[in-house]
Backbone as a chain_set.jsonl record, in Angstrom:
{"seq": "XXXXXXXXXXXXXXXXXXXXXXXXXXXXXXXXXXXXXXXXXXXXXXXXXXXXXXXXXXXXXXXXXXXXXXXXXXXXXXXXXXXXXXXXXXXXXXXXXXXXXXXXXXXXXXXXXXXXXXXXXXXXXXXXXXXXXXXXXXXXXXXXXXXXXXXXXXXXXXXXXXXXXXXXXXXXXXXXXXXXXXXXXXXXXXXXXXXXXXXXXXXXXXXXXXXXXXXXXXXXXXXXX", "coords": {"N": [[-4.167, 26.747, -40.127], [-5.416, 29.231, -39.688], [-5.092, 30.292, -36.822], [-4.158, 32.148, -34.022], [-0.528, 32.995, -32.825], [-0.915, 32.606, -30.063], [-2.753, 31.205, -29.829], [-2.315, 28.791, -30.981], [-0.278, 27.886, -28.977], [-1.193, 27.22, -26.802], [-2.982, 25.519, -27.744], [-0.733, 23.585, -28.806], [0.097, 22.617, -26.087], [-1.792, 21.974, -24.452], [-2.735, 19.393, -26.386], [-0.1, 17.875, -25.786], [-0.728, 17.067, -23.295], [-2.79, 15.759, -23.897], [-1.536, 13.552, -25.12], [-0.193, 12.26, -23.144], [-2.193, 11.189, -21.817], [-3.226, 9.303, -18.83], [-5.239, 7.417, -18.839], [-8.196, 5.767, -20.308], [-10.506, 7.449, -19.266], [-8.926, 9.972, -18.538], [-8.017, 10.598, -20.941], [-10.533, 11.581, -22.048], [-11.212, 13.806, -20.538], [-9.583, 15.31, -21.29], [-9.366, 15.418, -23.594], [-12.072, 17.314, -23.819], [-11.196, 19.199, -22.456], [-9.978, 20.47, -24.755], [-11.761, 20.551, -26.644], [-13.282, 22.524, -25.249], [-11.688, 24.681, -25.154], [-9.879, 25.353, -27.388], [-9.643, 26.557, -30.427], [-12.359, 25.818, -32.704], [-11.579, 24.45, -35.421], [-9.68, 22.931, -34.496], [-10.024, 21.22, -32.837], [-11.923, 19.812, -34.279], [-10.273, 18.814, -35.879], [-8.838, 16.887, -34.269], [-10.618, 15.198, -33.623], [-11.534, 14.085, -36.042], [-9.299, 12.978, -37.547], [-7.456, 11.534, -35.203], [-8.776, 10.688, -33.377], [-10.154, 8.388, -33.374], [-8.145, 6.208, -33.654], [-7.027, 6.823, -31.304], [-5.527, 4.628, -29.548], [-3.283, 4.02, -30.716], [-1.35, 6.11, -30.243], [-2.055, 7.661, -27.769], [-0.295, 7.763, -24.72], [-1.033, 6.402, -22.226], [-2.881, 4.556, -22.986], [-3.345, 1.109, -25.031], [-1.213, 1.547, -26.515], [1.391, 1.899, -25.035], [1.244, -0.369, -23.555], [2.993, -3.28, -23.057], [5.32, -2.624, -24.362], [7.842, -2.481, -22.932], [8.676, -0.565, -21.408], [9.941, 0.955, -23.865], [8.916, 2.997, -26.24], [9.93, 3.645, -28.683], [11.298, 2.881, -31.98], [13.856, 1.967, -31.601], [14.909, -0.838, -31.628], [14.347, -2.236, -34.121], [15.597, -0.729, -35.893], [18.22, -1.319, -35.172], [18.124, -3.968, -35.781], [17.929, -4.14, -38.143], [20.254, -2.286, -39.268], [21.843, -4.588, -38.473], [21.274, -6.336, -40.296], [22.021, -4.875, -42.717], [24.934, -5.157, -42.784], [25.55, -7.844, -43.501], [24.208, -8.452, -45.63], [24.298, -7.487, -48.85], [23.465, -4.754, -50.851], [21.13, -4.915, -53.455], [21.171, -7.522, -53.525], [20.486, -11.218, -54.662], [17.286, -13.045, -54.755], [17.951, -15.754, -53.565], [20.578, -15.37, -52.318], [19.835, -13.575, -50.524], [18.302, -14.772, -48.826], [19.657, -16.538, -48.042], [21.903, -15.738, -46.612], [20.416, -13.928, -44.693], [19.33, -16.115, -42.8], [21.565, -17.286, -41.889], [22.311, -14.851, -40.401], [20.113, -14.727, -38.644], [20.404, -17.306, -37.153], [23.142, -16.482, -35.929], [22.417, -14.396, -34.32], [20.664, -15.694, -32.456], [22.355, -17.544, -31.544], [24.058, -15.938, -29.844], [21.803, -15.016, -28.243], [21.436, -17.464, -26.646], [23.842, -17.829, -25.371], [24.265, -15.325, -23.984], [21.628, -15.9, -22.185], [22.858, -18.31, -20.903], [25.106, -17.238, -19.237], [23.797, -15.456, -18.152], [22.246, -17.114, -16.097], [24.59, -18.563, -14.737], [26.113, -16.629, -13.648], [26.336, -14.803, -10.117], [25.655, -11.788, -9.461], [27.091, -9.842, -6.738], [25.704, -8.077, -4.971], [22.907, -9.739, -4.99], [23.906, -12.34, -3.514], [24.239, -11.394, -0.845], [21.463, -10.88, -0.353], [19.177, -11.57, 1.906], [17.983, -14.79, 1.896], [15.285, -15.183, 2.53], [13.572, -12.984, 1.973], [11.52, -10.601, -0.187], [12.823, -9.428, -2.362], [15.293, -11.018, -2.726], [13.669, -13.481, -3.784], [12.528, -12.675, -6.303], [14.442, -12.306, -7.446], [15.767, -14.838, -7.66], [13.588, -16.166, -9.644], [12.993, -14.395, -11.978], [14.648, -12.754, -14.78], [17.962, -11.194, -14.713], [17.753, -8.49, -15.754], [14.69, -7.677, -15.377], [14.467, -8.4, -12.652], [15.763, -6.267, -11.813], [14.126, -4.266, -12.201], [11.807, -4.916, -10.606], [12.741, -4.743, -7.931], [13.95, -2.231, -7.675], [11.011, -0.93, -7.733], [10.213, -2.081, -5.47], [11.584, -0.701, -3.491], [10.498, 1.56, -3.862], [8.0, 1.389, -2.916], [8.051, 0.483, -0.341], [9.188, 2.894, 0.328], [7.162, 4.414, 0.119], [5.381, 3.071, 1.911], [6.597, 4.042, 4.404], [5.797, 6.591, 4.258], [3.673, 6.821, 4.406], [2.852, 5.712, 7.12], [3.909, 7.907, 8.417], [2.03, 10.191, 7.339], [-0.013, 9.148, 7.262], [-1.404, 9.127, 5.281], [-2.362, 7.717, 1.847], [-1.618, 8.916, -0.555], [1.107, 10.185, -3.146], [3.518, 11.574, -4.478], [3.921, 11.444, -7.659], [1.788, 10.391, -8.773], [-1.821, 9.057, -8.375], [-3.178, 6.323, -8.151], [-5.694, 4.181, -7.88], [-5.404, 1.424, -5.628], [-4.373, -1.976, -5.452], [-3.971, -5.463, -5.098], [-2.912, -7.231, -6.924], [-3.158, -6.309, -9.628], [-2.921, -3.467, -11.851], [-3.11, -0.106, -13.115], [-1.131, 1.809, -13.996], [1.852, 2.788, -16.174], [3.863, 1.877, -15.94], [3.382, -0.993, -15.115], [1.803, -1.729, -17.059], [3.375, -1.738, -19.276], [5.703, -3.276, -18.624], [4.697, -5.625, -17.372], [5.432, -6.384, -15.062], [5.169, -6.55, -11.368], [4.451, -3.466, -9.763], [4.904, -0.455, -7.954], [2.636, 0.298, -6.894], [1.307, -2.408, -6.935], [2.692, -3.415, -4.776], [2.543, -1.687, -2.449], [0.086, -1.678, -1.857], [-0.009, -4.526, -0.872], [1.39, -4.311, 1.144], [0.168, -2.495, 3.106], [-1.579, -4.466, 3.704], [-0.568, -6.381, 5.027], [0.369, -8.659, 3.198], [2.219, -11.434, 1.423], [4.959, -10.114, -0.497], [5.887, -11.288, -2.581], [4.969, -13.015, -5.324], [4.629, -15.167, -7.89], [2.748, -15.168, -9.97], [2.164, -12.572, -10.224], [4.212, -11.608, -12.284], [4.492, -11.654, -15.734], [5.662, -14.301, -17.818], [7.599, -13.974, -19.493], [9.484, -13.115, -18.706], [10.944, -15.129, -17.034], [13.251, -16.657, -15.543], [13.625, -19.413, -16.404], [12.895, -19.059, -18.887], [15.107, -18.791, -20.24]], "CA": [[-5.781, 26.71, -39.647], [-5.981, 30.352, -39.273], [-5.104, 30.56, -35.477], [-3.145, 33.401, -33.67], [0.191, 32.348, -32.209], [-1.366, 32.41, -28.567], [-3.881, 30.002, -29.621], [-1.452, 27.806, -31.268], [0.476, 27.834, -28.004], [-2.258, 26.579, -25.892], [-3.385, 24.06, -28.298], [0.085, 22.67, -28.304], [0.574, 22.414, -24.809], [-3.348, 20.718, -24.563], [-2.263, 18.387, -27.194], [0.84, 17.343, -25.456], [-1.077, 16.571, -22.37], [-3.526, 14.814, -24.163], [-1.156, 12.357, -25.735], [0.329, 11.922, -22.021], [-3.242, 10.776, -21.061], [-3.028, 7.888, -18.305], [-6.313, 6.245, -19.214], [-9.667, 6.69, -21.248], [-10.821, 8.663, -18.406], [-7.88, 10.746, -18.723], [-8.074, 11.193, -22.381], [-11.778, 12.316, -22.523], [-11.182, 14.761, -19.922], [-8.18, 16.258, -22.134], [-9.977, 15.99, -25.2], [-12.743, 17.654, -23.381], [-10.651, 20.551, -22.459], [-9.26, 20.938, -26.135], [-12.928, 21.348, -26.911], [-13.669, 24.002, -24.676], [-10.708, 25.826, -24.744], [-9.39, 25.896, -28.397], [-10.434, 27.183, -31.656], [-13.249, 24.601, -33.449], [-10.881, 23.575, -36.242], [-8.418, 22.204, -34.256], [-10.971, 19.9, -32.216], [-12.358, 18.74, -35.438], [-9.253, 18.112, -36.86], [-8.359, 15.716, -33.936], [-11.741, 14.318, -34.141], [-11.607, 13.339, -37.604], [-7.945, 12.292, -38.114], [-6.455, 10.757, -34.591], [-9.795, 10.157, -32.364], [-10.434, 6.429, -33.286], [-6.724, 5.655, -33.26], [-5.959, 6.804, -30.274], [-4.96, 3.624, -28.771], [-1.765, 3.842, -31.439], [-0.826, 7.189, -29.909], [-1.885, 7.883, -26.277], [0.609, 6.588, -24.069], [-1.719, 5.635, -20.887], [-3.733, 3.187, -23.485], [-2.624, 0.236, -25.212], [0.184, 1.672, -27.212], [1.978, 2.022, -23.893], [1.048, -1.482, -23.174], [3.846, -4.289, -23.932], [6.467, -1.814, -24.984], [8.788, -3.15, -22.244], [9.956, 0.695, -21.442], [10.6, 1.464, -24.9], [8.024, 2.864, -27.448], [10.489, 4.018, -30.132], [11.415, 2.008, -32.778], [15.316, 1.43, -31.827], [15.144, -2.134, -31.57], [14.085, -2.491, -35.204], [16.642, 0.235, -36.516], [19.18, -1.971, -34.065], [18.273, -4.998, -36.53], [18.326, -3.462, -39.843], [21.781, -2.492, -39.225], [22.908, -5.739, -38.531], [21.102, -6.946, -41.718], [22.719, -4.427, -43.664], [26.195, -5.231, -42.578], [25.513, -8.942, -43.703], [23.367, -8.434, -47.106], [24.56, -6.428, -49.995], [22.583, -4.111, -51.65], [20.475, -5.677, -54.818], [21.318, -9.21, -53.849], [19.563, -11.939, -55.233], [16.72, -13.671, -53.489], [18.582, -16.659, -53.099], [21.563, -14.754, -51.444], [19.632, -12.622, -49.631], [17.853, -15.932, -47.946], [20.867, -17.461, -47.099], [22.642, -14.809, -45.625], [19.155, -13.441, -43.658], [19.298, -17.182, -42.156], [23.019, -17.093, -41.05], [22.085, -13.785, -39.042], [19.052, -15.43, -37.494], [21.352, -18.132, -36.435], [24.224, -16.094, -35.428], [21.451, -13.872, -33.257], [20.009, -16.941, -31.369], [23.615, -18.331, -30.303], [24.188, -14.701, -28.844], [21.105, -14.862, -27.289], [22.007, -18.164, -25.622], [25.327, -17.238, -24.517], [24.167, -14.623, -22.802], [21.368, -16.893, -21.196], [24.009, -19.119, -20.248], [25.889, -16.416, -18.654], [22.752, -14.893, -16.986], [22.259, -18.69, -15.169], [25.547, -19.058, -14.078], [26.24, -15.431, -12.482], [25.227, -14.536, -9.65], [25.682, -10.638, -9.035], [27.324, -9.916, -5.529], [24.485, -7.687, -4.099], [21.846, -11.029, -4.634], [24.708, -13.189, -2.548], [24.468, -10.77, -0.009], [20.42, -10.749, 0.304], [18.461, -12.44, 2.821], [17.435, -15.51, 1.213], [13.476, -15.205, 2.991], [13.241, -11.715, 1.3], [10.794, -10.778, -1.716], [13.777, -9.133, -3.363], [15.955, -12.642, -3.109], [13.02, -14.524, -4.279], [12.71, -12.081, -7.572], [16.01, -12.234, -8.218], [16.027, -16.087, -8.452], [12.546, -16.215, -10.359], [13.743, -13.267, -12.92], [16.006, -12.202, -15.161], [18.745, -9.918, -14.186], [17.245, -7.023, -16.335], [13.793, -8.143, -15.028], [14.714, -8.258, -11.476], [16.395, -5.005, -11.237], [13.059, -3.197, -12.175], [11.306, -5.235, -9.419], [13.496, -4.671, -6.758], [13.323, -0.959, -7.36], [9.61, -0.886, -7.34], [10.05, -2.858, -3.918], [12.145, 0.219, -2.929], [9.917, 2.814, -3.911], [6.824, 1.041, -2.2], [8.795, 0.686, 1.152], [9.565, 4.458, 0.818], [5.458, 5.155, 0.51], [4.739, 2.975, 3.513], [7.137, 4.676, 5.5], [5.195, 8.338, 4.201], [2.064, 6.732, 5.141], [3.001, 5.726, 8.726], [4.316, 9.32, 9.031], [1.55, 11.087, 7.419], [-1.538, 8.417, 7.413], [-2.182, 9.439, 3.849], [-1.715, 6.732, 0.628], [-1.165, 9.632, -1.744], [2.117, 10.026, -3.112], [3.705, 13.001, -4.881], [3.936, 11.252, -8.79], [0.396, 10.107, -8.97], [-2.688, 8.663, -7.464], [-3.089, 5.249, -8.498], [-6.263, 2.778, -7.097], [-4.303, 0.284, -5.073], [-4.843, -3.475, -5.807], [-2.926, -6.211, -4.773], [-2.562, -8.271, -8.001], [-3.366, -5.898, -10.961], [-2.911, -1.991, -11.721], [-2.796, 0.646, -14.499], [0.102, 2.458, -14.385], [2.624, 2.812, -17.076], [4.749, 0.779, -16.132], [2.72, -2.461, -14.972], [1.282, -1.859, -18.386], [4.737, -1.634, -20.268], [6.476, -4.541, -18.421], [3.887, -7.052, -17.005], [5.643, -6.973, -13.948], [4.659, -5.933, -10.485], [4.743, -2.394, -9.544], [5.065, -0.16, -6.591], [1.175, 0.565, -6.057], [0.676, -3.424, -5.971], [3.372, -3.946, -3.331], [2.423, -0.937, -1.564], [-1.494, -2.329, -1.396], [0.471, -5.883, -0.129], [2.351, -3.604, 2.547], [-0.668, -1.895, 3.824], [-2.785, -5.318, 4.377], [0.42, -7.486, 5.26], [0.387, -10.034, 2.779], [3.13, -11.896, 1.099], [4.94, -9.35, -1.554], [6.422, -12.539, -3.699], [4.395, -13.794, -5.858], [4.789, -15.451, -9.395], [1.47, -14.596, -10.467], [2.512, -11.14, -10.851], [4.986, -11.409, -13.338], [4.697, -12.309, -17.245], [6.475, -15.667, -17.943], [8.865, -13.742, -20.809], [10.497, -12.341, -17.924], [11.316, -15.772, -16.007], [14.921, -17.491, -15.835], [13.228, -20.905, -16.798], [12.884, -19.147, -20.176], [16.267, -18.493, -21.03]], "C": [[-6.375, 27.772, -39.213], [-6.098, 31.058, -37.808], [-3.94, 31.294, -35.382], [-2.088, 32.139, -32.767], [-0.123, 32.015, -30.631], [-2.171, 30.807, -28.519], [-2.752, 28.588, -29.95], [-0.622, 27.16, -29.553], [0.031, 26.909, -27.676], [-2.558, 25.511, -26.231], [-2.328, 23.124, -28.213], [0.121, 21.891, -27.278], [-0.76, 21.473, -24.473], [-3.075, 19.452, -25.498], [-1.63, 17.513, -26.53], [0.287, 16.651, -24.282], [-1.992, 15.201, -22.732], [-2.645, 13.491, -24.645], [-0.265, 11.731, -24.383], [-0.723, 11.363, -21.157], [-2.913, 9.196, -20.356], [-3.936, 7.1, -18.631], [-7.311, 6.848, -19.92], [-10.255, 7.548, -20.138], [-10.368, 9.893, -18.527], [-7.784, 11.726, -19.949], [-9.286, 11.611, -22.517], [-11.708, 13.629, -21.709], [-10.384, 15.913, -20.61], [-8.924, 16.754, -23.172], [-11.238, 17.129, -24.827], [-12.375, 19.36, -23.017], [-10.082, 21.388, -23.825], [-10.692, 21.573, -26.246], [-13.408, 22.645, -26.61], [-12.922, 25.441, -24.475], [-9.714, 26.478, -26.22], [-9.92, 26.286, -29.548], [-11.207, 25.703, -32.32], [-12.546, 23.737, -34.226], [-10.247, 22.497, -35.338], [-9.014, 21.048, -33.195], [-11.096, 18.911, -33.107], [-11.413, 17.989, -35.86], [-8.565, 16.589, -36.332], [-9.241, 14.795, -33.958], [-11.764, 13.441, -34.655], [-10.515, 12.267, -37.836], [-7.109, 11.338, -36.819], [-7.863, 10.518, -33.581], [-9.717, 8.709, -32.097], [-9.275, 6.024, -33.591], [-6.005, 6.156, -32.509], [-5.308, 5.84, -29.616], [-3.388, 3.497, -29.651], [-0.897, 5.097, -30.832], [-0.395, 7.94, -28.304], [-1.089, 6.952, -25.417], [0.03, 5.986, -22.83], [-2.414, 4.211, -21.301], [-3.093, 2.424, -24.228], [-1.362, 0.688, -26.031], [1.123, 1.832, -26.379], [2.044, 0.238, -23.466], [1.94, -2.832, -23.821], [5.18, -3.978, -24.481], [7.699, -2.123, -24.403], [9.668, -1.535, -22.395], [10.275, 1.563, -22.332], [9.552, 1.5, -26.153], [8.457, 3.874, -28.652], [10.852, 2.706, -30.975], [13.318, 1.699, -33.013], [15.685, 0.075, -31.949], [15.205, -2.615, -33.224], [15.293, -1.843, -36.113], [17.927, -0.529, -36.402], [19.045, -3.586, -35.356], [18.568, -4.801, -37.671], [19.323, -2.931, -39.995], [22.302, -3.469, -39.158], [22.503, -6.478, -39.385], [21.87, -5.979, -42.953], [24.31, -4.685, -43.907], [26.316, -7.003, -43.393], [24.827, -8.972, -45.473], [23.774, -7.399, -47.929], [23.288, -5.914, -50.664], [22.105, -4.987, -53.26], [20.987, -7.158, -54.537], [20.346, -9.861, -54.331], [18.837, -12.269, -54.092], [17.085, -14.898, -52.759], [19.588, -16.663, -52.197], [21.093, -14.19, -50.618], [18.933, -13.829, -48.158], [18.706, -16.766, -46.944], [21.431, -16.827, -46.169], [21.686, -14.26, -44.428], [19.392, -15.163, -42.291], [20.612, -17.653, -41.616], [22.799, -15.835, -40.026], [21.256, -14.18, -38.176], [19.997, -16.247, -36.604], [22.286, -17.727, -35.24], [23.468, -15.495, -34.131], [21.28, -14.752, -31.886], [21.288, -17.162, -30.502], [23.971, -16.822, -29.428], [23.455, -14.52, -27.678], [21.452, -16.443, -26.167], [22.974, -18.548, -24.524], [24.698, -16.617, -23.53], [23.03, -15.279, -21.743], [22.062, -17.462, -20.522], [24.581, -18.516, -19.2], [25.015, -16.0, -17.215], [22.65, -15.999, -15.266], [23.329, -18.734, -14.367], [26.372, -18.167, -13.154], [25.654, -14.659, -11.791], [26.016, -13.392, -8.997], [26.227, -10.847, -7.188], [26.369, -9.149, -4.689], [23.122, -8.899, -4.053], [22.933, -11.905, -3.254], [24.633, -12.548, -0.828], [22.669, -10.614, 0.888], [19.864, -11.871, 1.036], [17.475, -13.814, 1.686], [15.397, -15.712, 1.216], [12.913, -14.096, 1.994], [12.451, -11.802, 0.15], [12.089, -10.507, -2.691], [14.416, -10.364, -3.838], [15.012, -13.52, -3.969], [12.724, -13.863, -5.813], [13.518, -12.237, -7.876], [16.059, -13.617, -8.588], [14.643, -16.541, -9.473], [12.68, -15.375, -11.656], [14.827, -13.382, -13.45], [16.81, -11.435, -14.518], [18.172, -8.803, -14.469], [15.618, -7.027, -15.272], [13.794, -7.39, -13.354], [15.12, -6.718, -10.568], [15.455, -3.964, -11.287], [12.451, -3.425, -10.97], [11.866, -4.82, -8.23], [13.46, -2.882, -6.528], [12.083, -0.217, -7.337], [9.537, -1.412, -6.001], [10.574, -1.648, -3.218], [11.524, 1.127, -2.852], [8.227, 2.411, -3.117], [7.112, 0.761, -0.751], [8.474, 2.235, 1.504], [7.665, 4.729, 1.163], [4.607, 4.534, 1.765], [5.288, 3.856, 4.391], [6.248, 6.17, 5.697], [3.686, 8.112, 4.837], [1.98, 6.268, 6.603], [3.26, 7.016, 9.37], [3.196, 10.174, 8.875], [-0.454, 10.61, 7.396], [-2.252, 8.744, 6.103], [-1.448, 8.345, 2.897], [-1.452, 7.852, -0.423], [-0.092, 9.871, -1.808], [2.331, 11.143, -3.867], [3.595, 12.418, -6.467], [2.722, 11.002, -9.639], [-0.155, 9.522, -8.31], [-3.565, 7.457, -8.168], [-4.268, 4.336, -7.274], [-5.561, 1.982, -6.761], [-5.15, -1.149, -5.22], [-3.596, -4.317, -5.466], [-2.246, -6.751, -5.745], [-3.145, -7.642, -9.283], [-3.097, -4.015, -10.566], [-2.731, -1.151, -13.172], [-2.477, 1.603, -14.852], [0.761, 2.029, -15.256], [3.682, 1.552, -16.834], [4.443, -0.903, -15.828], [2.483, -2.666, -16.274], [2.193, -2.253, -19.698], [5.483, -2.958, -19.983], [6.023, -5.781, -17.956], [4.902, -7.47, -15.628], [5.207, -6.18, -12.415], [5.161, -4.767, -9.743], [4.758, -1.958, -8.153], [3.963, -0.273, -5.711], [0.944, -0.987, -5.815], [1.601, -3.707, -4.266], [3.029, -2.473, -2.426], [0.999, -1.174, -1.227], [-0.89, -3.464, -0.744], [0.7, -5.262, 1.239], [1.34, -3.385, 3.268], [-1.722, -3.51, 4.318], [-1.476, -6.543, 4.847], [0.555, -8.737, 4.564], [2.121, -10.29, 1.926], [3.574, -10.732, -0.38], [5.768, -10.217, -2.764], [5.224, -13.263, -4.151], [4.118, -14.047, -7.612], [3.564, -15.395, -10.435], [1.365, -12.913, -11.145], [3.296, -10.83, -11.922], [4.717, -11.901, -14.927], [5.807, -13.446, -17.249], [7.511, -15.084, -19.092], [9.791, -13.479, -19.963], [11.148, -13.257, -17.043], [12.569, -16.217, -16.611], [14.54, -18.535, -16.315], [13.155, -20.602, -18.418], [14.008, -18.689, -21.283], [17.08, -19.851, -21.737]], "O": [[-7.429, 27.767, -38.577], [-6.833, 32.006, -37.533], [-2.981, 31.285, -36.154], [-2.402, 31.05, -32.285], [0.514, 31.116, -30.081], [-2.209, 29.844, -27.753], [-2.531, 27.637, -29.2], [-0.56, 25.963, -29.269], [0.454, 25.791, -27.969], [-2.539, 24.527, -25.492], [-2.544, 22.013, -27.728], [0.17, 20.664, -27.364], [-0.614, 20.27, -24.257], [-3.359, 18.384, -24.955], [-2.129, 16.392, -26.424], [0.772, 15.532, -24.116], [-1.995, 14.092, -22.197], [-3.177, 12.391, -24.498], [0.358, 10.693, -24.604], [-0.474, 11.051, -19.993], [-2.512, 8.207, -20.97], [-3.592, 5.927, -18.772], [-7.416, 8.05, -20.162], [-10.431, 8.69, -20.561], [-11.12, 10.863, -18.619], [-7.593, 12.939, -20.045], [-9.245, 12.343, -23.506], [-12.193, 14.609, -22.275], [-10.547, 17.126, -20.478], [-9.131, 17.897, -23.582], [-11.363, 17.948, -25.738], [-13.041, 20.372, -23.235], [-9.832, 22.591, -23.901], [-10.907, 22.766, -26.032], [-13.799, 23.556, -27.339], [-13.193, 26.553, -24.021], [-9.084, 27.534, -26.265], [-11.145, 26.293, -29.425], [-10.585, 24.641, -32.374], [-12.622, 22.52, -34.053], [-10.374, 21.292, -35.552], [-8.332, 20.079, -32.862], [-10.723, 17.739, -33.068], [-11.504, 16.803, -36.175], [-8.084, 15.659, -36.979], [-8.934, 13.638, -34.246], [-11.922, 12.278, -34.282], [-10.673, 11.097, -38.183], [-6.257, 10.523, -37.174], [-7.431, 9.75, -32.721], [-9.387, 8.054, -31.108], [-9.496, 4.892, -34.023], [-4.776, 6.191, -32.578], [-4.337, 6.256, -28.984], [-2.457, 2.876, -29.139], [0.322, 5.011, -30.981], [0.626, 8.427, -27.819], [-1.168, 5.724, -25.379], [0.633, 5.018, -22.368], [-2.561, 3.196, -20.62], [-1.943, 2.847, -24.348], [-0.454, -0.143, -26.063], [2.152, 1.979, -27.038], [3.116, -0.209, -23.059], [1.626, -3.338, -24.899], [5.983, -4.787, -24.946], [8.691, -2.098, -25.132], [10.684, -1.259, -23.034], [10.753, 2.668, -22.078], [9.303, 0.547, -26.891], [7.746, 4.613, -29.334], [10.642, 1.583, -30.518], [13.916, 1.374, -34.038], [16.806, -0.182, -32.387], [16.128, -3.363, -33.548], [15.843, -2.519, -36.983], [18.725, -0.487, -37.338], [20.107, -4.136, -35.648], [19.537, -5.341, -38.205], [19.611, -2.977, -41.191], [23.379, -3.542, -39.75], [23.189, -7.489, -39.532], [22.221, -6.489, -44.017], [24.864, -4.473, -44.986], [27.429, -7.229, -43.869], [25.297, -9.733, -46.318], [23.488, -6.269, -47.532], [22.293, -6.584, -50.943], [22.923, -5.574, -53.968], [21.173, -7.894, -55.506], [19.276, -9.276, -54.5], [19.168, -12.079, -52.921], [16.697, -15.147, -51.618], [19.725, -17.567, -51.373], [21.815, -14.101, -49.625], [19.076, -13.693, -46.943], [18.616, -17.307, -45.842], [21.502, -17.227, -45.007], [22.152, -14.16, -43.293], [19.575, -15.027, -41.081], [20.55, -18.553, -40.778], [23.162, -15.959, -38.857], [21.499, -14.062, -36.975], [20.31, -15.884, -35.47], [22.348, -18.213, -34.11], [23.751, -15.933, -33.016], [21.633, -14.548, -30.725], [21.395, -17.051, -29.281], [24.116, -16.923, -28.21], [23.84, -14.129, -26.576], [21.681, -16.293, -24.967], [22.98, -19.165, -23.459], [24.525, -17.092, -22.408], [23.327, -15.266, -20.549], [21.999, -17.196, -19.321], [24.63, -19.159, -18.152], [25.238, -16.088, -16.007], [22.849, -15.791, -14.069], [23.092, -18.956, -13.18], [27.085, -18.552, -12.227], [24.752, -13.911, -12.167], [26.883, -13.651, -8.163], [25.835, -11.786, -6.495], [26.206, -9.624, -3.565], [22.391, -8.886, -3.062], [22.5, -11.952, -2.103], [24.938, -13.201, 0.17], [22.48, -10.376, 2.081], [20.122, -13.035, 0.732], [16.523, -13.595, 0.936], [14.594, -16.133, 0.384], [11.917, -14.308, 1.302], [12.506, -12.808, -0.557], [12.345, -11.246, -3.641], [14.264, -10.807, -4.977], [15.512, -14.252, -4.823], [12.693, -14.758, -6.658], [13.507, -12.406, -9.095], [16.363, -13.838, -9.76], [14.934, -17.519, -10.161], [12.302, -16.07, -12.599], [15.834, -13.905, -12.972], [16.286, -10.873, -13.556], [18.001, -8.003, -13.55], [15.616, -6.198, -14.362], [13.333, -6.312, -12.981], [14.932, -6.28, -9.433], [15.638, -2.909, -10.681], [12.394, -2.499, -10.161], [11.005, -4.489, -7.415], [13.059, -2.332, -5.502], [12.036, 0.961, -6.983], [8.546, -1.029, -5.379], [9.969, -1.454, -2.164], [11.704, 1.822, -1.852], [7.441, 3.322, -2.854], [6.151, 0.872, 0.011], [7.841, 2.714, 2.445], [7.136, 5.126, 2.201], [3.672, 5.024, 2.398], [4.547, 4.466, 5.162], [6.032, 6.752, 6.761], [2.903, 8.837, 5.452], [0.942, 6.506, 7.22], [2.965, 7.283, 10.535], [2.973, 10.953, 9.802], [-1.513, 11.233, 7.463], [-3.464, 8.638, 5.918], [-0.257, 8.063, 3.031], [-0.878, 7.348, -1.388], [0.395, 9.939, -0.68], [1.333, 11.848, -4.017], [2.805, 13.246, -6.921], [2.591, 11.278, -10.832], [0.498, 9.114, -7.349], [-4.629, 7.751, -8.712], [-3.915, 3.936, -6.164], [-4.818, 1.591, -7.661], [-6.369, -1.277, -5.1], [-2.436, -3.914, -5.548], [-1.024, -6.837, -5.628], [-3.651, -8.444, -10.069], [-3.086, -3.464, -9.465], [-2.229, -1.661, -14.173], [-3.011, 2.332, -15.688], [0.575, 0.834, -15.481], [4.063, 0.605, -17.522], [5.139, -1.831, -16.239], [2.886, -3.718, -16.77], [1.877, -2.837, -20.735], [5.854, -3.679, -20.909], [6.664, -6.829, -18.039], [5.085, -8.628, -15.253], [4.892, -5.0, -12.572], [6.2, -4.902, -9.096], [4.659, -2.763, -7.227], [3.916, -0.637, -4.535], [0.452, -1.252, -4.718], [1.226, -4.043, -3.143], [3.691, -2.543, -1.391], [0.712, -0.778, -0.097], [-1.37, -3.465, 0.39], [0.222, -5.706, 2.283], [1.354, -4.054, 4.301], [-2.503, -3.457, 5.268], [-1.872, -7.706, 4.928], [0.815, -9.781, 5.161], [2.993, -9.422, 1.898], [2.707, -10.504, -1.224], [6.195, -9.65, -3.77], [4.578, -14.018, -3.425], [3.542, -13.269, -8.372], [3.675, -15.613, -11.642], [0.776, -12.37, -12.08], [3.083, -9.776, -12.521], [4.936, -13.113, -14.918], [6.824, -13.289, -16.573], [8.272, -15.925, -19.571], [10.963, -13.569, -20.329], [11.91, -12.749, -16.22], [12.893, -16.187, -17.798], [15.479, -18.876, -17.035], [13.294, -21.522, -19.224], [13.958, -18.388, -22.475], [18.084, -19.678, -22.429]]}, "num_chains": 1, "name": "protein.A"}
């Protein structure tokens, strides 16, 4: 592009910031910063080739939504490896589908087995919980994997409440989200479809129930196991 090493360094820093934009407003502000700071050809390249498909690569936009905290292709690669184990290279179409259907059946059996274990096995830390607590109620509603995240978000929210009572400030070190008792635009909420610390904190501030089935997408509920 005919730019100096110093200009390239600054551009890379700003592009990385652009990738990690948390919202459309944040993205526009970062893009404007690139336009006013970097050589014109860099801004033009981004505007021409990447701006219109920003939802596919900006973490705070729909790229992150529903990603389940995993924006890699590891799950696809894992399935591909299992396919290679049962399907030989250059297999005929009939044999390919026979082995493919067999693999799908095996994977479904594994899923069902894990689901039955999930329902029957009660972790020690859950047995020790107060049955009226939000933590316990979420552990009964959600899978173990999902409830682990929710309980962690509850801990963070309670810590935020303690800080608020001490400092009388709703700001917190890692972000500054607009608080709402039912929705949030943070990456955790968009990615997992589970209640985040911001939702819990907003509920703590006005003393409403921390538990709400409507806060969780159905894919995480134990009823679907």
